[in-house]
N, CA, C and O atoms as CSV, one atom per row, in Angstrom:
chain,resi,resn,atom,element,x,y,z
A,1,MET,N,N,0.437,-32.933,164.016
A,1,MET,CA,C,-0.463,-32.180,163.198
A,1,MET,C,C,0.152,-31.351,161.856
A,1,MET,O,O,1.013,-30.520,162.147
A,2,VAL,N,N,-0.090,-31.442,160.826
A,2,VAL,CA,C,0.854,-30.542,159.806
A,2,VAL,C,C,0.315,-29.355,159.570
A,2,VAL,O,O,-0.852,-29.347,159.180
A,3,LYS,N,N,0.979,-28.164,159.733
A,3,LYS,CA,C,0.626,-26.851,159.937
A,3,LYS,C,C,-0.504,-26.197,159.105
A,3,LYS,O,O,-0.207,-26.347,157.920
A,4,GLY,N,N,-1.365,-25.710,159.199
A,4,GLY,CA,C,-2.544,-25.513,157.999
A,4,GLY,C,C,-3.533,-26.398,157.887
A,4,GLY,O,O,-4.658,-26.097,157.490
A,5,VAL,N,N,-3.030,-28.020,158.373
A,5,VAL,CA,C,-4.282,-28.501,157.642
A,5,VAL,C,C,-5.313,-28.811,158.940
A,5,VAL,O,O,-4.815,-28.863,160.064
A,6,ILE,N,N,-6.607,-28.993,158.778
A,6,ILE,CA,C,-7.664,-29.543,159.473
A,6,ILE,C,C,-8.038,-30.600,159.283
A,6,ILE,O,O,-8.479,-30.770,158.147
A,7,MET,N,N,-8.062,-31.546,160.015
A,7,MET,CA,C,-8.077,-32.917,159.596
A,7,MET,C,C,-9.637,-33.400,160.802
A,7,MET,O,O,-9.741,-33.277,162.022
A,8,ALA,N,N,-10.641,-33.959,159.745
A,8,ALA,CA,C,-11.976,-34.156,160.401
A,8,ALA,C,C,-12.229,-35.485,160.694
A,8,ALA,O,O,-11.991,-36.299,159.802
A,9,ALA,N,N,-12.751,-35.964,161.981
A,9,ALA,CA,C,-12.670,-37.299,162.404
A,9,ALA,C,C,-13.437,-37.977,161.055
A,9,ALA,O,O,-14.440,-37.428,160.599
A,10,PRO,N,N,-12.917,-39.148,160.483
A,10,PRO,CA,C,-13.896,-40.009,159.730
A,10,PRO,C,C,-15.108,-40.443,160.211
A,10,PRO,O,O,-15.249,-41.049,161.273
A,11,SER,N,N,-16.013,-40.133,159.421
A,11,SER,CA,C,-17.679,-40.861,159.914
A,11,SER,C,C,-17.539,-42.323,159.747
A,11,SER,O,O,-16.678,-42.798,159.005
A,12,GLN,N,N,-18.305,-42.988,160.370
A,12,GLN,CA,C,-18.530,-44.388,160.976
A,12,GLN,C,C,-18.675,-44.867,159.079
A,12,GLN,O,O,-17.904,-45.726,158.652
A,13,GLU,N,N,-19.469,-44.363,158.349
A,13,GLU,CA,C,-19.420,-44.755,157.138
A,13,GLU,C,C,-18.073,-44.852,156.543
A,13,GLU,O,O,-17.728,-45.965,156.147
A,14,ALA,N,N,-17.417,-44.055,156.442
A,14,ALA,CA,C,-15.594,-43.976,155.953
A,14,ALA,C,C,-15.059,-45.065,156.438
A,14,ALA,O,O,-14.749,-46.062,155.785
A,15,ILE,N,N,-14.942,-44.909,157.557
A,15,ILE,CA,C,-14.115,-46.164,158.398
A,15,ILE,C,C,-14.625,-47.552,158.143
A,15,ILE,O,O,-13.781,-48.427,158.334
A,16,GLN,N,N,-15.862,-47.974,157.739
A,16,GLN,CA,C,-16.166,-48.895,157.358
A,16,GLN,C,C,-15.814,-49.284,155.675
A,16,GLN,O,O,-15.029,-50.153,155.293
A,17,GLN,N,N,-16.618,-48.393,154.846
A,17,GLN,CA,C,-15.787,-48.057,153.595
A,17,GLN,C,C,-14.261,-48.711,153.454
A,17,GLN,O,O,-13.832,-49.570,152.683
A,18,PHE,N,N,-13.632,-47.967,154.494
A,18,PHE,CA,C,-12.047,-47.833,154.178
A,18,PHE,C,C,-11.914,-49.472,154.528
A,18,PHE,O,O,-11.578,-50.208,153.601
A,19,ARG,N,N,-12.173,-50.052,155.850
A,19,ARG,CA,C,-11.705,-51.572,156.285
A,19,ARG,C,C,-12.348,-52.373,154.976
A,19,ARG,O,O,-11.542,-53.198,154.544
A,20,ALA,N,N,-13.252,-52.346,154.444
A,20,ALA,CA,C,-13.801,-53.089,153.551
A,20,ALA,C,C,-12.918,-53.086,152.189
A,20,ALA,O,O,-12.695,-54.047,151.453
A,21,HIS,N,N,-12.482,-51.761,152.056
A,21,HIS,CA,C,-11.492,-51.597,150.823
A,21,HIS,C,C,-9.871,-52.218,151.226
A,21,HIS,O,O,-8.892,-52.381,150.497
A,22,VAL,N,N,-10.011,-52.401,152.271
A,22,VAL,CA,C,-8.659,-52.914,153.195
A,22,VAL,C,C,-8.311,-54.355,152.989
A,22,VAL,O,O,-7.343,-54.925,152.484
A,23,ASP,N,N,-9.579,-54.809,153.624
A,23,ASP,CA,C,-9.835,-56.644,153.850
A,23,ASP,C,C,-9.990,-56.993,152.269
A,23,ASP,O,O,-9.541,-58.107,152.000
A,24,ALA,N,N,-10.564,-56.231,151.097
A,24,ALA,CA,C,-10.597,-56.913,149.815
A,24,ALA,C,C,-9.165,-56.617,149.390
A,24,ALA,O,O,-8.809,-57.464,148.571
A,25,VAL,N,N,-8.133,-55.645,149.672
A,25,VAL,CA,C,-6.931,-55.468,148.912
A,25,VAL,C,C,-5.961,-56.981,149.647
A,25,VAL,O,O,-5.195,-57.653,148.955
A,26,LEU,N,N,-6.192,-57.214,150.916
A,26,LEU,CA,C,-5.590,-58.280,151.347
A,26,LEU,C,C,-5.869,-59.502,151.378
A,26,LEU,O,O,-5.112,-60.434,151.649
A,27,ALA,N,N,-7.119,-59.531,151.062
A,27,ALA,CA,C,-7.514,-60.880,150.446
A,27,ALA,C,C,-6.715,-61.052,149.187
A,27,ALA,O,O,-6.115,-62.122,149.286
A,28,GLU,N,N,-6.463,-60.495,148.107
A,28,GLU,CA,C,-5.927,-60.731,147.409
A,28,GLU,C,C,-4.112,-61.114,147.684
A,28,GLU,O,O,-3.306,-60.237,147.994
A,29,PRO,N,N,-3.817,-62.284,147.530
A,29,PRO,CA,C,-2.557,-62.347,148.093
A,29,PRO,C,C,-1.487,-61.832,147.064
A,29,PRO,O,O,-1.828,-61.786,145.882
A,30,PRO,N,N,-0.388,-61.492,147.374
A,30,PRO,CA,C,0.589,-60.623,146.634
A,30,PRO,C,C,1.279,-61.764,145.773
A,30,PRO,O,O,1.337,-62.928,146.170
A,31,SER,N,N,1.759,-61.364,144.649
A,31,SER,CA,C,2.268,-62.363,143.807
A,31,SER,C,C,3.717,-63.310,144.385
A,31,SER,O,O,4.042,-64.431,143.993
A,32,PHE,N,N,4.316,-62.581,145.268
A,32,PHE,CA,C,5.382,-63.035,146.026
A,32,PHE,C,C,4.836,-63.830,147.410
A,32,PHE,O,O,5.710,-64.234,148.176
A,33,ALA,N,N,4.036,-63.965,147.608
A,33,ALA,CA,C,3.431,-64.447,148.976
A,33,ALA,C,C,3.541,-65.843,148.675
A,33,ALA,O,O,3.272,-66.393,149.743
A,34,ALA,N,N,3.871,-67.031,147.522
A,34,ALA,CA,C,3.429,-68.215,147.582
A,34,ALA,C,C,4.153,-68.832,148.345
A,34,ALA,O,O,5.376,-68.696,148.384
A,35,GLY,N,N,3.436,-69.654,149.112
A,35,GLY,CA,C,3.475,-70.752,150.151
A,35,GLY,C,C,3.177,-69.874,151.558
A,35,GLY,O,O,3.125,-70.545,152.589
A,36,GLY,N,N,2.968,-68.354,151.676
A,36,GLY,CA,C,2.807,-68.153,152.809
A,36,GLY,C,C,1.363,-67.890,152.985
A,36,GLY,O,O,0.601,-68.534,152.263
A,37,PRO,N,N,0.769,-66.886,153.990
A,37,PRO,CA,C,-0.425,-66.952,154.194
A,37,PRO,C,C,-0.875,-66.346,153.231
A,37,PRO,O,O,-0.339,-65.405,152.646
A,38,GLN,N,N,-2.407,-67.098,152.885
A,38,GLN,CA,C,-2.987,-66.209,151.570
A,38,GLN,C,C,-4.365,-65.160,151.790
A,38,GLN,O,O,-5.021,-64.610,150.906
A,39,THR,N,N,-4.468,-65.122,152.608
A,39,THR,CA,C,-5.385,-64.262,153.187
A,39,THR,C,C,-5.582,-63.719,155.086
A,39,THR,O,O,-5.708,-64.260,156.184
A,40,ALA,N,N,-5.485,-62.082,154.392
A,40,ALA,CA,C,-5.488,-61.529,155.935
A,40,ALA,C,C,-6.289,-60.345,156.094
A,40,ALA,O,O,-6.475,-59.649,155.096
A,41,ASP,N,N,-6.810,-59.999,157.235
A,41,ASP,CA,C,-7.897,-58.820,157.378
A,41,ASP,C,C,-7.312,-57.583,157.973
A,41,ASP,O,O,-6.091,-57.591,158.127
A,42,PHE,N,N,-7.850,-56.726,158.264
A,42,PHE,CA,C,-7.209,-55.637,158.728
A,42,PHE,C,C,-7.042,-55.938,160.491
A,42,PHE,O,O,-6.263,-55.509,161.343
A,43,CYS,N,N,-8.171,-56.876,160.515
A,43,CYS,CA,C,-8.272,-56.972,162.238
A,43,CYS,C,C,-6.876,-57.776,162.615
A,43,CYS,O,O,-6.261,-57.514,163.648
A,44,THR,N,N,-6.501,-58.640,161.806
A,44,THR,CA,C,-5.322,-59.219,162.527
A,44,THR,C,C,-4.124,-58.730,161.800
A,44,THR,O,O,-3.085,-59.240,162.220
A,45,LEU,N,N,-3.978,-57.890,160.832
A,45,LEU,CA,C,-2.936,-57.117,160.239
A,45,LEU,C,C,-2.372,-55.923,161.166
A,45,LEU,O,O,-1.195,-55.565,161.143
A,46,TRP,N,N,-3.455,-55.305,162.056
A,46,TRP,CA,C,-3.051,-53.850,162.523
A,46,TRP,C,C,-2.136,-54.041,163.188
A,46,TRP,O,O,-1.048,-53.556,162.876
A,47,PRO,N,N,-2.342,-55.038,164.653
A,47,PRO,CA,C,-1.703,-54.916,165.721
A,47,PRO,C,C,-0.026,-55.154,165.211
A,47,PRO,O,O,0.992,-54.848,165.831
A,48,THR,N,N,-0.126,-55.654,164.177
A,48,THR,CA,C,1.603,-55.698,163.475
A,48,THR,C,C,2.232,-54.897,162.757
A,48,THR,O,O,3.446,-55.004,162.585
A,49,ALA,N,N,1.565,-54.039,162.265
A,49,ALA,CA,C,1.579,-52.941,161.271
A,49,ALA,C,C,1.862,-51.694,162.300
A,49,ALA,O,O,2.856,-50.969,162.272
A,50,LYS,N,N,0.843,-51.616,163.146
A,50,LYS,CA,C,0.737,-50.488,163.924
A,50,LYS,C,C,2.363,-50.225,164.449
A,50,LYS,O,O,2.794,-49.183,163.955
A,51,PRO,N,N,2.995,-50.668,165.008
A,51,PRO,CA,C,4.307,-50.375,165.947
A,51,PRO,C,C,5.205,-50.178,164.727
A,51,PRO,O,O,6.200,-49.467,164.865
A,52,ILE,N,N,4.938,-50.757,163.515
A,52,ILE,CA,C,6.221,-50.844,162.355
A,52,ILE,C,C,5.928,-49.397,161.815
A,52,ILE,O,O,6.829,-48.840,161.187
A,53,LEU,N,N,4.398,-48.567,162.071
A,53,LEU,CA,C,4.447,-47.254,161.517
A,53,LEU,C,C,4.995,-46.506,162.360
A,53,LEU,O,O,5.641,-45.488,162.112
A,54,GLN,N,N,4.736,-47.026,163.528
A,54,GLN,CA,C,4.937,-46.055,164.498
A,54,GLN,C,C,6.723,-45.773,164.403
A,54,GLN,O,O,7.211,-44.673,164.143
A,55,ALA,N,N,7.344,-46.755,164.617
A,55,ALA,CA,C,8.666,-47.053,164.751
A,55,ALA,C,C,9.012,-46.027,162.859
A,55,ALA,O,O,9.767,-45.056,162.911
A,56,ALA,N,N,8.633,-46.265,162.014
A,56,ALA,CA,C,9.150,-45.587,160.886
A,56,ALA,C,C,8.595,-44.120,160.663
A,56,ALA,O,O,9.115,-43.532,159.716
A,57,GLY,N,N,7.486,-43.326,161.477
A,57,GLY,CA,C,7.528,-42.389,161.841
A,57,GLY,C,C,8.174,-41.455,162.773
A,57,GLY,O,O,8.115,-40.233,162.905
A,58,GLY,N,N,9.014,-42.696,163.579
A,58,GLY,CA,C,9.896,-41.955,164.784
A,58,GLY,C,C,10.990,-41.780,164.109
A,58,GLY,O,O,11.613,-40.761,164.408
A,59,ILE,N,N,11.593,-42.689,162.990
A,59,ILE,CA,C,12.683,-42.879,162.357
A,59,ILE,C,C,12.882,-41.552,161.033
A,59,ILE,O,O,13.981,-41.018,160.882
A,60,ILE,N,N,11.925,-41.243,160.347
A,60,ILE,CA,C,11.847,-40.713,159.348
A,60,ILE,C,C,11.306,-39.038,159.863
A,60,ILE,O,O,11.068,-38.127,159.070
A,61,GLY,N,N,11.231,-38.973,160.912
A,61,GLY,CA,C,11.418,-37.528,161.218
A,61,GLY,C,C,12.605,-37.260,161.627
A,61,GLY,O,O,12.835,-36.082,161.905
A,62,PHE,N,N,13.350,-37.948,161.731
A,62,PHE,CA,C,15.254,-37.464,161.799
A,62,PHE,C,C,15.466,-37.243,160.315
A,62,PHE,O,O,16.696,-37.265,160.287
A,63,ILE,N,N,15.076,-37.043,159.050
A,63,ILE,CA,C,15.338,-36.829,157.984
A,63,ILE,C,C,14.811,-35.599,157.504
A,63,ILE,O,O,13.653,-35.266,157.250
A,64,PRO,N,N,16.249,-34.790,157.408
A,64,PRO,CA,C,16.167,-33.354,156.963
A,64,PRO,C,C,14.932,-33.421,155.703
A,64,PRO,O,O,14.897,-34.386,154.940
A,65,GLY,N,N,14.140,-32.506,155.618
A,65,GLY,CA,C,13.384,-32.259,154.426
A,65,GLY,C,C,12.249,-33.117,154.504
A,65,GLY,O,O,11.112,-32.681,154.688
A,66,VAL,N,N,12.558,-34.464,154.354
A,66,VAL,CA,C,11.062,-35.456,154.287
A,66,VAL,C,C,10.394,-35.331,155.740
A,66,VAL,O,O,9.235,-34.961,155.924
A,67,GLY,N,N,11.167,-35.640,156.591
A,67,GLY,CA,C,10.529,-35.930,157.822
A,67,GLY,C,C,9.683,-34.998,158.524
A,67,GLY,O,O,8.938,-35.504,159.364
A,68,ALA,N,N,9.627,-33.657,158.356
A,68,ALA,CA,C,8.889,-32.661,158.463
A,68,ALA,C,C,7.472,-33.076,158.125
A,68,ALA,O,O,6.583,-33.240,158.960
A,69,GLY,N,N,7.360,-33.216,156.915
A,69,GLY,CA,C,6.088,-33.850,156.662
A,69,GLY,C,C,5.367,-35.087,156.741
A,69,GLY,O,O,4.183,-35.247,157.037
A,70,ALA,N,N,6.527,-36.233,156.336
A,70,ALA,CA,C,5.895,-37.855,156.574
A,70,ALA,C,C,5.701,-38.064,157.687
A,70,ALA,O,O,4.668,-38.684,157.940
A,71,ALA,N,N,6.487,-37.697,158.703
A,71,ALA,CA,C,6.345,-38.259,160.169
A,71,ALA,C,C,4.719,-37.720,160.814
A,71,ALA,O,O,4.023,-38.370,161.594
A,72,PRO,N,N,4.461,-36.637,160.344
A,72,PRO,CA,C,3.022,-36.240,161.120
A,72,PRO,C,C,1.828,-36.932,160.201
A,72,PRO,O,O,0.700,-37.183,160.624
A,73,ILE,N,N,2.419,-37.250,158.540
A,73,ILE,CA,C,1.083,-38.168,158.395
A,73,ILE,C,C,1.304,-39.703,158.504
A,73,ILE,O,O,0.307,-40.423,158.543
A,74,LEU,N,N,2.477,-40.218,158.553
A,74,LEU,CA,C,2.319,-41.449,159.449
A,74,LEU,C,C,1.713,-41.543,160.800
A,74,LEU,O,O,1.153,-42.597,161.102
A,75,ASN,N,N,1.758,-40.601,161.615
A,75,ASN,CA,C,1.162,-40.375,162.982
A,75,ASN,C,C,-0.270,-40.519,162.493
A,75,ASN,O,O,-0.848,-41.592,162.669
A,76,ALA,N,N,-0.832,-39.574,161.932
A,76,ALA,CA,C,-2.382,-39.558,161.490
A,76,ALA,C,C,-2.622,-41.052,160.791
A,76,ALA,O,O,-3.710,-41.543,161.092
A,77,LEU,N,N,-2.171,-41.487,160.315
A,77,LEU,CA,C,-2.332,-42.721,160.004
A,77,LEU,C,C,-2.503,-43.755,160.677
A,77,LEU,O,O,-3.190,-44.718,160.337
A,78,VAL,N,N,-1.824,-43.618,161.791
A,78,VAL,CA,C,-1.930,-44.606,163.208
A,78,VAL,C,C,-3.079,-44.331,163.846
A,78,VAL,O,O,-3.838,-45.139,164.383
A,79,SER,N,N,-3.203,-42.940,163.757
A,79,SER,CA,C,-4.376,-42.738,164.898
A,79,SER,C,C,-5.601,-42.928,163.801
A,79,SER,O,O,-6.610,-43.336,164.377
A,80,VAL,N,N,-5.800,-42.737,162.305
A,80,VAL,CA,C,-6.959,-43.479,161.871
A,80,VAL,C,C,-7.047,-45.076,161.860
A,80,VAL,O,O,-8.132,-45.654,161.797
A,81,GLY,N,N,-5.850,-45.729,161.926
A,81,GLY,CA,C,-6.125,-47.074,161.764
A,81,GLY,C,C,-6.666,-47.557,162.966
A,81,GLY,O,O,-7.543,-48.419,163.010
A,82,ASP,N,N,-6.138,-46.994,163.978
A,82,ASP,CA,C,-6.386,-47.156,165.890
A,82,ASP,C,C,-7.997,-46.637,165.733
A,82,ASP,O,O,-8.744,-47.361,166.391
A,83,GLN,N,N,-8.642,-45.641,165.074
A,83,GLN,CA,C,-10.143,-45.732,165.211
A,83,GLN,C,C,-10.767,-46.618,164.183
A,83,GLN,O,O,-11.922,-46.991,164.384
A,84,ILE,N,N,-10.158,-46.984,163.142
A,84,ILE,CA,C,-10.907,-47.910,162.521
A,84,ILE,C,C,-10.977,-49.498,163.316
A,84,ILE,O,O,-11.964,-50.213,163.487
A,85,TYR,N,N,-9.759,-49.694,163.655
A,85,TYR,CA,C,-9.585,-51.073,164.761
A,85,TYR,C,C,-10.650,-50.972,166.459
A,85,TYR,O,O,-11.307,-51.753,167.147
A,86,ASN,N,N,-10.418,-50.092,166.473
A,86,ASN,CA,C,-11.523,-49.644,167.602
A,86,ASN,C,C,-13.152,-50.118,167.148
A,86,ASN,O,O,-13.897,-50.854,167.795
A,87,SER,N,N,-13.339,-49.677,166.280
A,87,SER,CA,C,-14.737,-49.331,166.252
A,87,SER,C,C,-15.121,-50.395,165.132
A,87,SER,O,O,-16.290,-50.340,164.749
A,88,THR,N,N,-14.425,-51.206,164.645
A,88,THR,CA,C,-14.965,-52.265,163.929
A,88,THR,C,C,-14.334,-53.682,164.577
A,88,THR,O,O,-15.056,-54.590,164.990
A,89,CYS,N,N,-12.795,-53.720,164.597
A,89,CYS,CA,C,-12.385,-54.873,165.271
A,89,CYS,C,C,-13.101,-55.467,166.636
A,89,CYS,O,O,-13.476,-56.625,166.824
A,90,GLY,N,N,-13.163,-54.585,167.340
A,90,GLY,CA,C,-13.681,-54.870,168.842
A,90,GLY,C,C,-14.886,-55.653,168.845
A,90,GLY,O,O,-15.107,-56.492,169.718
A,91,LYS,N,N,-15.999,-55.305,167.502
A,91,LYS,CA,C,-17.272,-55.837,168.083
A,91,LYS,C,C,-17.417,-57.464,167.116
A,91,LYS,O,O,-18.539,-57.954,166.993
A,92,GLN,N,N,-16.103,-58.219,166.451
A,92,GLN,CA,C,-16.266,-59.294,166.091
A,92,GLN,C,C,-16.062,-60.710,167.181
A,92,GLN,O,O,-16.247,-61.850,166.754
């Protein structure tokens, strides 16, 4: 947690809106994805993305100056991602 920053738990509505936004973004294939999968959604992407974000948070923590702020932000992102995944993907 970043000192001096109070983070409230996101509401169910905020989680659903974020997931809908992520799904909409992922539905549009990037221009470099020719021949690759054309769609993805948060529920299929998160199990792959989570360990990458966790590893990046561990590595970036060792970078002087940047790591002190970036590592907690990545950890918070993983925490929010877990909340979204647990509240929406388990119900499908």
